[in-house]
N, C-alpha and C positions, 0 to 999 in steps of 0.2 A: 518711873515711866508711867505716864497717865494712861487711863483706859483707852483713849482714842489712839494714842501713839502705839500702845501695845496691840491694839486691833490691827493697825496698819502693818506693824511688824509681823504679826501672825499671818496675815494675808500674803505678804511677800515671801515668808518662809514656805508656806504651802505651795505657792506658785513655783518657787525654786525647786522644791522637792519633786513636784510633778514634772518639771522640765528635766531635772536630773534623772528621774525614772525613765522618761522617754529616751533620753540620750543613751543611758546605760542599756536599755532594752535593745536598741539598735546595735550598740557596740558589742554586747554579749552575743547577739545572734550572728553578726558578721564574724566575730572571733571563732565561734563554734563551727560555722560553715567553712571558714578558712582551714581549720585543722582537719575537718572532715574531708576536705578536698585534697589536702597535701600530705596527710599522715597515713601510714599503714597501720590503722588502728586494730586490725585483726591480729596483728603480731605485736601487741603491746600488753602491758599489765591489765589494761581495761578488759581485755577478752577474758581473763581469769575471773574477774568479778562478775561480768555479765553472764558467763557460762554457769557459774555457781548459782546465780539468781534464776537463770533459765531452768536449771535442774530442780528448783523448788517446785515448779509447775509440772515438770515431766515425771517427777517421782524418782529420779536417779540420785545416786549418792556421789558427790564430787570427791569423796575419799575412796571410791572404788576406781582402781587404776584403769580397768577396761573401759568403764563408762567415761572417765575423764578424757582419756586419749581419743576415744571414739568421738567425743564432742568436738575435739580439735579438728578431726578429719571431716566431720559433717559440715563445719562452717569454714573450711579452707585455711585454718591456722597451721602454719608450718613451723612456728617457733614452739617447741615443746620442752622447756627446761625442767618441768616438774611432772612427776608421774601421777600426782594427785594435787588437789587444791592446796596451795602452799600457805593458806591462812586458816585461822580457827574456824571450825565448821559453822558456828552460829552466825558468822558474817554472811553466809549465803542467804539467810532470811532478811537481812538488811538490804541485800541486793535484789530481792525478789521483785520489787516494782520495775526495775530495769529489765528483768527477765521476761516481762510481758510484752516488751517492745522488740522489734527487730534489732540486730546488732548495730546497724548504722544509726537508727533512730535513738537507741539507747546511748550511743557515744555522744551524739549531739545534745541529748537531754542532760546527761551527766555533766557535761561541760557547763551548760547553762545553770544547772543546780549548784555546781561548785562556785561559779561567779556570783550567784545570788547569795550564797552563804557568806562569801567574802564581803559583799556589799552590806549585808545585815550586821556582820561583825563590826565593820567600820561605823555604821550608823549607831549601833548600840553603845560602842565605846566612846564615840563622840558625844553622846548624850550625858556622859559623866561630867562634862564641863559646864560650869555655871554661866560662862560668857555666852551671850545669845548669838554672837557672830560665828561661833565655831562651826556651825553647820555649813558654812561656805567652803570648808575644806573637804566636804564629803565627796563631791564629784572628782576634783583633781587627785585626791588620795587614791581613789579606786582605780582611776585610769593609770596612774603611776604604778600601783601595785600589780596590775595585770602584766607588767614587764619585770616584776621581781622574779629572779631566777627560779625559785621553788614553785611559784604560782605558774609561771610560763611553762615549765616542764610538766607540772601536774596536769595542766589542760591538754598538753600534747599527748601524753600517754594515758590519760584518763585515770590517774591514781586517786586514792581516797584520802589524801591529806586534809581535804575540807571537812571530812567526817570527824577527824580528831580535833580540828579547829572548832567545830560546832559543839562537840562534847565538852571541851575545856571551857569555852565561853559560857555554855549553859550552866556548868558547874559554878563558875565565878558568879554569875547572876544569881543563882540559887543561894550561894553563900551570903551574898549581900542582902538577900531578902530573908535571911535566917532560916532557910530551908536546908539545913545541913544534911539530913537524911537523904533527901532527893539529890543534893550535890554529890554525895558519896556514891550513890547508885549510878548516876550519869557518868561520873568520872571512871567508875569501874569498867565501863564499856570501851575505854581507850585500850584495854587489854586485847581488843579485837586485832590490834597489831602489837603482839606481845613485846618485841624489843623496845617499842616506844612506850607502851602503856606500863610496863613493869617498873622502869625507872621513875616515871611520873608518879605512879602510885606509891612507891617507896618514899620519895621525897615529900609528896603531899601527906602521906601518913605520918611522917615525922612532924610536919607542921600541925596537923590535926591534933596529935597527941600533946604537942607543946601548948596548944590552946585548950586542951582538955575537951575537945569537940568529939565526944564519943559517938554522937549520932552520925557524924560523917564517916567514922570508922565502920560503924554498923552498916551504913549505906553501901560502902565498898564491898563488904562481905556479902550482903544480900544481892547486890548486882552481880557479883562473881558467881554466886550459886545459880542465879537465873540463867546466866550464859551457859553454865555447865549443863543445866537441865534442857535448855533449848537445843544444844548440840546432841545431847543424849537421845532426844526424840528421833533424830535421823540416823545416828550411829552411836551405840553405847560405848564403842571403843575409840571414839574420835580423838580423845586426848592422847592416847598412845600413838595413834597413826599420825597425828599432827607433830608430835615430838620427832618421829623418824623423818618426816618431811623437812622439818626445820634444820636438822643436822645436815641434810643434803644441800640445802640452800646456803648454809653457813660455809661449808667447805669450798664452794666455788666463788666466794666473795671476800675471802680474807685478804687484807692488805690493800683494798681499793676504796674504802669508805673513810669518811672524815670523823672517825671516833678514836678513842684511846687504844682500843684493841688493834685496830688496823695499823696505827703508827707503831705500836709495840711489835707487831708482826714484821714490819719492815725493819725496825731497829734490831730485831733478833735475827735478821737475815733469813726469815721464813721458817724459823725453828718453832714448831707448834708448842712444845713444852715451855720454852722461854717466853713465847707470846702470852700464854695463859698466866704465867707468874708475873711478868712485868705489866701486862695489861690489867690484871686483877689488882695489883698494888696501886697502879695509877688511878684506876676506877674508884677504889676505896678512898684514896686521898681526895679526889674531886667530889665524890658523893658525900664523903664524910665532912668535907669543908662546907658544901652546900647544905647538908643536913644540920650542921652546927649553927650556921647562920640563921636558918629557918627556926631552929629551936630557940636560939638566943633572942631573936626578934619577936617570935610568938605573936601576941596580939598587936604589936606595933605595926605589923604589915597588914595591908588590906588584901583581899583575895587576889585582886589584880596584880598587886606588887609581888605577892608570894609566887604566883605562877610566872612572873617575869624571871625569877630565879630558877624555878623548877624546870621550865621548858628547855632552855639551852643546856643546862647541866645534864638533864635527862638525855638529851640527844648525844652529847659528848661522851657520856658514860655507858652507852648501850653497846651491844655487840653487833647490831645489824640495822642500819638505816641509811637511806640515800638522801640526796639534797632535796628531792621532792617531798620528803617527810618533814621539811622545815616550814611547811605552810602555817603551823601554829605559831611560828615566830611573829606573825602579824599582831598577836596580842601584845608582846613587849614592844614591838615597833610602834604601835599606836600610843602606848604609854610614853615612849620616848618623844614622839611628836607632841603629845600633850604637854609634857614638862618644858620642852623647848619653846613652844608658843607661850606658855605661862610665864617663862622667865624672860624672854626677849620681847614679848608683845608684838611679834612679827611672824607672819606665815612663811616668809622667804627662807629662813634657815631650816625650818622643818621640811619644806618641799625639796630644798637642795639636798638634805640628808637622804630623803627617800630616793631621789634620782641617783645619788652616790651609791646607795645600797643596790639599786638596779644594776648599775655598771659593774660593781664588784661581784655580784652574784652571777651576772652574765658572763664575766670572764671565766668564772668557775665552770659554767656550762660549756663554754667553748673548749676549755682544757679537757673536760670530761668527754666531750664528743670526739676529740682527737686522740686521747690517751686511754679512754675507757676506764679511767680512775676518777674517783670523786673526792680526792684528798683535799683539793683546794677550797671546798665549801666550808671547811673549818674556819676560814677567814670570816665568813658571815656570822658564825656562832660566836667567835671571840669578840667581834666588833659589837654585836648586839648585847652580849652579856657584859662587856666592859662598859658600854654606855649606860646600861641599867645601874650598875654599881656606882658609877660616877655620879649619875643624876640622883641616886638615892641620897647621896651626901649633900647635894645642892638644893633639893626640892624645898627645904624649909628656909632657904635664904630669900632675901627680898629680890623680886624680879628687876631686871634692867628696865629703866624707865623709858620705854619706847612706845609710841602710839600704835594701836591696831590699824592696819591699812584700811582705808575707806572701802566699803562694799562696792 
């Protein structure tokens, strides 16, 4: 490509990005306002996050039962499933910026921040492609992903799935730039949602050890200690209190989530002892298989490819996660899209796949809304994990000789 042609192409790309930014700004705002108008956001998970952030500024402790429940009463929240903040205490400091806003303003702002994180994720991962035309996928992919079940539900209830997505993506980018210590520290923050972070850190740790990446391991340790100290500044006993709160949450959600333990609970006909035995065996098999794969592949996998394995296996093997915690699935989904486009030289198959994922995940949401169980979202996990494994085998084959559609 000569300099003049390259200059024209760069101008077109800049114009496209500007137009895409304007379109997404309008779409994000309308989407946030729509949920604000139609959702009872006071009685959703978002209220827990906002109240904890609000307490940073008022000096209250969300691990104090009286203060926590009084906060619900003060802002008209009638849904009180937890006696204290049901997440690790350091998370309140991450939510502090939202606590400076009113509840309604914070709900709108968090939705927009979530969608911006998703857009940045798509933009950063699309830049991995050498083909100059791939940026044309940017706008349609984001629009389609807004209707992906986990994203759609996350926006409605104001959950923090986008935080895990941002942390994992930041860790991947840091690994690619040989900043392993930073990658480990950032990745350690996924433990802010322990059921999700624990399995991710175990599998990532196996991969780091296989690569002899001791800086990444050190980063995880340092990051974990930082979180412990941050929580200690507000409540020295926060870890003990959080453990008690976690047991309460677990007791009321057995058998209704799409992980190994829930299916074991149902197979054991709600026998707790049987569930722990069968679930632990199943989890060890799945985690062991994933860990063995990561160990055997070692340096053969890029950071992006490694987390394509880690994310879905981590979700399946944990004790407590909902479909809205599948937002980090966008990382393997974008990799699948990349490989499909590379192999077929066509955007159509990739976009059809995304639409198919939307439909499948939405069916799971409909079932969840009517049965109050989240078992069907395991379909999304199996589909994405299966596609990753299949495409790992195909990625080195010669692509199908099909032309890229004209811009």
